[in-house]
C-alpha positions as CSV (number, residue, x, y, z in Angstrom):
1,M,-27.5,-16.1,98.4
2,G,-25.9,-19.6,99.3
3,K,-27.0,-20.9,95.9
4,Q,-25.5,-17.9,94.0
5,R,-22.2,-18.3,95.8
6,S,-22.1,-22.0,95.0
7,K,-22.9,-21.2,91.4
8,N,-20.1,-18.7,91.2
9,L,-17.6,-21.1,92.8
10,S,-18.6,-23.8,90.2
11,L,-18.3,-21.3,87.3
12,R,-14.7,-20.4,88.5
13,K,-13.8,-24.0,88.8
14,V,-15.0,-24.7,85.3
15,Q,-13.0,-21.7,84.1
16,H,-9.9,-22.9,85.9
17,I,-10.3,-26.4,84.4
18,F,-10.8,-24.9,80.9
19,Q,-7.7,-22.8,81.3
20,K,-5.7,-25.9,82.3
21,L,-7.1,-28.1,79.5
22,S,-7.4,-25.5,76.6
23,Q,-4.7,-24.2,74.4
24,L,-5.0,-20.7,73.0
25,R,-3.7,-20.4,69.4
26,K,-3.5,-17.3,67.3
27,K,-3.2,-17.7,63.6
28,Y,-3.3,-15.6,60.5
29,Y,-5.6,-16.5,57.6
30,S,-6.0,-15.0,54.2
31,E,-8.1,-15.7,51.1
32,V,-6.0,-16.6,48.1
33,K,-7.1,-14.4,45.2
34,S,-7.2,-15.7,41.7
35,T,-4.6,-13.7,39.9
36,P,-1.1,-12.3,40.9
37,E,-2.5,-8.8,40.4
38,E,-5.4,-9.5,42.9
39,I,-3.0,-11.2,45.3
40,L,-0.7,-8.2,45.3
41,S,-3.6,-5.8,45.5
42,S,-4.7,-7.6,48.9
43,Y,-1.3,-6.8,50.5
44,S,-0.7,-3.6,52.5
45,K,1.0,-0.8,50.7
46,S,4.3,-1.5,52.5
47,A,4.2,-5.2,51.5
48,R,3.5,-4.3,47.8
49,K,6.5,-2.0,47.8
50,C,8.7,-4.8,49.2
51,V,7.7,-7.2,46.5
52,R,8.2,-4.7,43.7
53,R,11.6,-3.6,45.4
54,A,12.7,-7.2,45.5
55,I,12.2,-7.6,41.7
56,R,13.9,-4.2,41.1
57,N,16.9,-5.5,43.3
58,G,17.4,-8.3,40.8
59,L,16.0,-11.1,42.8
60,V,14.6,-14.1,40.9
61,V,11.9,-16.3,42.5
62,E,11.3,-19.9,41.4
63,T,9.4,-23.1,42.4
64,T,11.9,-25.9,42.5
65,I,12.0,-29.6,42.8
66,E,15.9,-29.7,43.0
67,K,17.1,-32.1,45.7
68,N,19.7,-29.6,47.0
69,F,16.8,-27.3,48.0
70,I,16.7,-28.9,51.5
71,D,20.4,-28.2,51.9
72,Y,19.8,-24.4,51.5
73,Y,16.5,-24.4,53.4
74,Y,18.0,-26.1,56.5
75,S,21.3,-24.3,56.6
76,Q,19.5,-21.0,56.5
77,L,17.0,-22.2,59.1
78,E,19.9,-23.0,61.5
79,E,21.1,-19.5,61.0
80,V,17.7,-18.1,61.9
81,F,17.6,-20.0,65.1
82,L,21.2,-19.3,65.9
83,K,20.3,-15.7,66.4
84,S,18.3,-16.6,69.5
85,N,21.0,-19.2,70.6
86,M,18.7,-22.0,69.6
87,K,18.5,-24.9,67.2
88,P,15.7,-25.8,64.8
89,T,12.8,-27.7,66.4
90,Y,12.8,-30.4,63.8
91,S,15.5,-32.2,62.0
92,K,16.7,-32.1,58.4
93,D,15.6,-35.7,57.9
94,R,12.0,-34.7,58.9
95,V,11.9,-32.1,56.1
96,K,13.5,-34.5,53.7
97,L,10.8,-37.1,54.4
98,L,8.0,-34.4,54.2
99,I,9.3,-33.4,50.7
100,E,9.6,-37.0,49.5
101,K,6.1,-37.9,50.5
102,L,4.3,-34.8,49.2
103,L,6.3,-33.6,46.2
104,P,5.1,-36.4,43.8
105,S,1.4,-35.4,44.3
106,N,2.1,-31.6,44.0
107,K,1.0,-31.1,47.7
108,I,4.0,-29.1,48.6
109,I,5.4,-25.9,47.1
110,L,9.3,-25.4,47.4
111,T,10.3,-21.8,46.7
112,W,13.7,-20.3,46.5
113,V,14.9,-16.8,45.8
114,K,18.1,-16.1,44.1
115,L,20.5,-13.2,43.4
116,Q,22.3,-14.3,40.3
117,D,23.3,-17.9,41.3
118,K,23.1,-17.5,45.0
119,V,20.1,-18.8,47.0
120,V,19.2,-16.1,49.5
121,A,15.9,-17.3,50.7
122,T,13.6,-20.4,50.9
123,R,10.2,-21.4,52.0
124,I,8.1,-24.5,52.2
125,D,4.2,-24.5,52.0
126,I,1.9,-27.5,52.0
127,I,-1.4,-27.8,50.1
128,D,-4.4,-29.6,51.5
129,G,-7.4,-29.3,49.1
130,L,-8.5,-25.7,49.1
131,W,-6.0,-24.8,51.8
132,M,-2.4,-23.9,51.9
133,N,-0.5,-24.1,55.1
134,S,2.9,-22.5,55.8
135,F,5.5,-25.0,57.0
136,G,8.6,-22.7,57.3
137,S,10.8,-20.1,55.7
138,S,14.4,-19.2,56.0
139,S,16.8,-16.7,54.6
140,D,20.3,-15.5,54.5
141,K,20.6,-12.5,56.9
142,N,23.0,-10.8,54.7
143,Y,20.4,-10.2,51.9
144,L,17.3,-9.3,54.1
145,S,17.4,-5.7,52.9
146,L,16.6,-6.9,49.5
147,N,13.1,-8.2,50.7
148,P,13.5,-11.9,49.5
149,N,11.0,-13.2,52.1
150,E,8.1,-11.0,50.8
151,L,8.8,-12.0,47.2
152,A,8.9,-15.8,48.2
153,R,5.5,-15.7,50.0
154,F,4.0,-13.6,47.1
155,H,5.3,-16.2,44.7
156,A,4.0,-19.2,46.7
157,M,0.5,-17.6,46.9
158,C,0.5,-17.2,43.1
159,I,1.4,-20.9,42.6
160,A,-1.2,-21.9,45.1
161,A,-3.9,-20.0,43.2
162,E,-2.9,-21.9,40.0
163,R,-3.4,-25.1,41.9
164,G,-6.9,-24.1,42.9
165,V,-6.1,-23.1,46.5
166,K,-8.6,-20.6,48.1
167,Y,-7.4,-20.1,51.6
168,Y,-4.0,-19.7,53.3
169,D,-3.2,-20.6,56.9
170,M,0.0,-18.7,57.6
171,T,0.5,-20.8,60.7
172,G,1.2,-19.3,64.2
173,G,1.4,-15.7,65.3
174,G,3.4,-12.7,64.0
175,T,1.7,-9.4,63.4
176,Y,3.8,-8.8,60.4
177,K,1.6,-11.5,58.6
178,S,-1.4,-9.1,58.5
179,K,0.5,-7.1,55.7
180,F,-0.1,-10.0,53.3
181,G,-3.9,-9.6,53.4
182,S,-4.6,-11.8,56.4
183,E,-6.8,-11.5,59.4
184,K,-5.8,-12.7,62.9
185,V,-7.9,-15.5,64.3
186,T,-7.9,-17.0,67.8
187,N,-8.6,-20.7,68.2
188,Y,-9.1,-22.8,71.3
189,R,-8.3,-26.5,71.6
190,I,-9.7,-28.5,74.4
191,I,-7.2,-31.0,75.4
192,Y,-8.1,-34.1,77.7
193,S,-4.9,-35.2,79.5
194,K,-5.2,-38.5,81.2
195,F,-2.9,-38.9,84.3
196,G,-1.5,-35.4,83.7
197,L,0.5,-36.5,80.5
198,Y,-0.2,-33.2,78.8
199,E,1.5,-31.2,81.5
200,A,4.4,-33.7,81.6
201,R,4.9,-33.3,77.9
202,N,4.9,-29.5,78.2
203,I,7.6,-29.8,80.9
204,A,9.7,-32.1,78.6
205,K,9.4,-29.6,75.8
206,K,10.7,-26.8,78.0
207,L,13.6,-29.0,79.2
208,I,14.6,-29.9,75.6
209,K,14.4,-26.3,74.6
210,L,16.6,-25.3,77.4
211,K,19.0,-28.2,76.8
212,N,19.4,-27.1,73.1
213,K,19.8,-23.4,74.2
214,I,22.6,-24.3,76.6
215,K,24.3,-26.6,74.0
216,T,24.2,-23.8,71.4
217,K,25.9,-21.5,73.8
218,I,28.5,-23.9,74.7
219,D,29.2,-24.8,71.0
220,S,29.5,-21.1,70.3
221,F,31.9,-20.5,73.2
222,S,34.0,-23.4,72.1
223,T,34.2,-22.1,68.6
224,N,35.2,-18.5,69.6
225,K,37.8,-19.7,72.2
């Protein structure tokens, strides 16, 4: 009895340590089919309707290398974060550097969606061998009813297929991603944190997030004053 109790205590201790040093990550992965028709067929019925509706609405989707892409992307990204009284978690310079490093080798796909001459949605995807990883997307809230985001993702997957990509990591959670033919996968990362630096980092991240949120509210109050 004593040995069993000791074993149970040891197991609980291991579970506690695992929970402290592990990070649960939920992601959505999908297989990238070979043709646009197959890609669209892998989507849910509602997603297929959104893509077709976007085209009927007169939206035009393109892969671009234009330098002003980053201006559209980041301004729309700021607008997306502003809805939650927050600021983007990475700088515009970081995006610019990413594009400069990966664009010459075709390892990045820059997509924008236009209504006539107005850019209403943008997205960035990164290619690594047989895999494509979603970096980010943004859009003008005034045109969401035209379904530009669904059209942009569909286009990016078609371009990826042309470049030999077989798998798509949609990066992060979000149940809506399942409508694009993806499956939810749960991953665990074991993290060794010497001197408790991992916990300190998490506290710092929360403080920075809080600081940005407060600053955004103050800026908004000053503007509306």
